[in-house]
N, C-alpha and C positions, 0 to 999 in steps of 0.2 A: 702539386703540379707546378712546374716553372712557368713563368709568364711567357717565355719564348715558345713554349709548347702549345699555348692556347690557340694560336692561329692554326697550327697544324691540326689540332683536334677538331676545331670547327669546320675547316675545309674538308677534312677526311670524313667527318660525319655527314656533311652535305653531299659529298661525292658518293657515299654509300647509298643515300636516298636515290640519287640519279641512276646508279648502276642497277638497282633492283626496282625499276620503274613499276612493273606490274604489281608486285607485292606491296610496294610503297603506296601506290594508288588505292589498292584494296584496303590497306591499313588506314590511310587518311580518310577514305570514304566511311569506314566503320566508325572512326572517331567523330567525324562530322555528323553522322546520323545520331550517334548517342548524345552528343552535345546539343544538337538541334532539338532533340526530344527534351533534354534537360532544360534548355532555354524556353521551350513552349510551356512546360509545366511551371517553370519559375515565373514567367510572365503572367500566366493565368493566376497563380497563387498571389503574386504581387498585386494584380488588379482586383482580385477578390478582397484582399486585405485593405486595399485602398478604398473600395466601396464600403466595406464594413466601418472603416474609420470615418468616412464621410457621413454614413448613416448615424453613427454614434454621436458625431459632432452636432448633428441636427436633431437628435432624439429629444423629444419633448413629451411630457405627460399632460394630457388633457383631462382635467377633473371637472365634470359637469355638475353644476349646482342644482340642488333640489328646487323644483319649479315653484314650490310654495314660499321660497325665500324671496324677500324683497331685495332690491338693488343694494340698499345700505347694508343689509345683512350679508349679502354676497361679498361686498368690499371688506367688511369686518372679518369674514371667513378667510379672505385672501391674506389679510394682515396676520391672521393667526397661523396660517400655513407657512408664510414667509419666515417664521421663526424656527421652523424645523431644520435640523442640521443636514448638511449635504446639498442645500439648495443654493443655486447661483443666481437664478432669475425667476421672478414671478410677475405675471401680468394678468389683467382682468379683460376678458373678451365678452362684450355684451352680445345678446342674441341678434341685435341689428348688425353688429360687426361680423358675427359668424355667418349671417345670411349674405353679406357682401363678399366675404371670402369664398363662400360656396358658389356665388354667382361668377366669380373670377375663374373657378375651376371648370364650370360648365360652358363658359364662353358667352359672348354678347347675344347670341341667338336665343338663349334660355333666360327669359325675364322672370326670375324667381319672385322678385318683390311683387309683381303684378299677380303672379299665380297664387301666392299665399294670402295676398290681400292684407287685411288688418290683423289677421291671426298668424303670428310667427310661432311655429311649433318648436323652434330651437331653444334650448336652455342657455342661460348665461354659463360661462366657462372660465375656469382658472387655469392658465397655462403655466406649467412649472418646468424648469430646466435644471437638471442636476449638475453639481460641480464636476462629477465624474460619471461616465456612462454606466459603470458597474453598479452604481447606487440606485439606478432607475427602478429595478424590480422592488427593492425594499421600500423606496419612497412611494411607489404605487400602492403597495399593501397598506402603508400608513394612511394614505389618502382615502383608500377604500373604507377604512375603519373610522374616518373622520365624520362626525355628525354634520350633516348639511351637504355632503357629497353623495350624489346619486350613482354616478358611473365614472369609471376611470379607464382611459384608453391611452396606450403608449406604443402601439405597434408590436406588442409582445410576440416573440417567436421569430421575427424576421431576422434579427442579428444572429440568433442562435443557429438558424438554418444556414445562414451564410458561413458561419464559422465551422459548422459541421461539414459543409461542402468543401471548404478550403482544406480542412484536416484530411478528408477522404482523398482529395486530389493529391495532396502532399504525400500521403502514405503510398498511394498507387504509383506516383511518380518516382519515389525513392526505390520501390521494388523493381520497377522497370529499368531504372537507371543502373542499378546494381547488375542486373542481368546483361544489359548491353555493354556496360563497362568491362565486365569479365570477357565478353566476346572481343572487345577492342584490344584488351591487354593480350589475349591469346593470339590474335592476328598479328599484332605488332611484334610479339615475341617470336612468332614463326618467321616473320620477315627478317628480323635481326639474326636468327639462327641460320637462315639461308645465306646471309651475308658472311657470317663467320665461317661457314662451311666452304664457300667459294674462295675465301681468302686464307685457307688453312696453311698453304705453303708460305705465303707472305708472313703470316703470324709466326710460323716456325723459324723463318730467317730472322725476324725481329727478336725472337727470344735468344737465338744464337749470338746475336751481336750485343746482347745485354739490355734489351728493352725491359723495363719493369712491367709488372702485371697491370698496374693501373694505366700506364702509358698505352698499353694495348687495348684495354677495356674502354677508355674514355671515348674514342670515336664512335663506338657502338652505342654508348649511352646518349651521346649527342645526337646520333641518328634517330633514336627513339623520341627524343625531345622535339626534333624537327618534325617528325611525323605527327606527333600530338599537337604541335603548334600550328602546322598547316591545316590540320583537320578542324581545330577550334576556330581558326581564322575564317575558314569556309562556312562553318556553322554560324558564326557571328554575323557574317555578311548576309546570309539568307535570313536570319532572324531580324536583322536591322531593317532591311528593305521590306520584308514581309510584314513586320509589325507596323511600319509606317503606312503601308497601303491599307492594312486592316483598320488602323486607327483613323485614317482619313475616311474610310467607308462608314465606320460606326459613328463618327462625329457628324457626318452628313445625314445619316439615315436613322440612327438611334441616339438622339441627343440626350436622352435621359440616363445613358450609361456613362458614369464618370471614369474615364480611362486614365491610367497612369501615364503622365507625359513628362515627369521630372527627368531632365537629361542627366543629372548627377546619378540618380538611381540606375538609369539604363547603362551609363558608362561603367559604374561599379559592377553591374551584372556582367557586362562584356568582359571586364578585366578578370572577374572570377572564372568565367568560362574559359578564357585563355590559359589561366593558371591550371585549371582542372585538366584541360587537354594536354598541356605539357607534362603534367603529373602522370597522366595515363601512359603517355609515351615513355617516360622515364621508368615507370614500373615495369612495363612490358619489356623494354630493353634490358633492365636490371635482371629480371628473371631469366632471360635468355642468356645473357653473358655469364652469369654465375652458375648456370646449369650446363651449358654447352661449351663454355670456354674456360675450362679448368686449367689455368696456367700457373 
């Protein structure tokens, strides 16, 4: 296409959207709904992955030392464990420190030190952090088989459940998105087909004066892109302001939930949604043009 024709194609494509306001609004709404659902699923999956990453970064193995071991034996055991491969950090937590940590979790109203008196039932503990989260299960098994270690705890099952939830939501979201995308493409295709039919006499004249096939087709393709773009812009606006309100509410009321707030990630997500919406519009118009405009 010549550069001089680009302006005509863009203007004519926008004019087509305006001429068929009812069908265009219906098409834009369908695209907006489908992309809104995509954005909701995407945000949920991103937040679940963010939580999983945060949990993994804080994941530690608590290895409780046999109560018959002396403090010196416990320290020697810690030095032995620190030589295992895949360990990035090892620390020794005495039963006094463990009681202090437990006191902090229950708050100042619960005086645990006074409650237990001179007898502290908590064992000394070795806190281990793996160099990579995926090494935690294997390290835990090694620690369980280490002489002098009575019990091992590392929150097993939590990360696995989060990952399973994220995988299930992603699969369900993809299936739903495919169905809604098909509906959006069909409606956009119908809108473009009506435009082609209403301009059949004009198209015939253009052919008679020597207009090329692609010169006739391009305005309809641009119309589809406009429909997809407007729908995706509407979806992005709703998602942006809706997510800000939800994030504000959860930050104030559920402070323990680590929400994704990285602006770069959110902007990338918005750009992908805009590209996807434009692609839906282009596909819908492409199908209509090549099926109903055989020039």
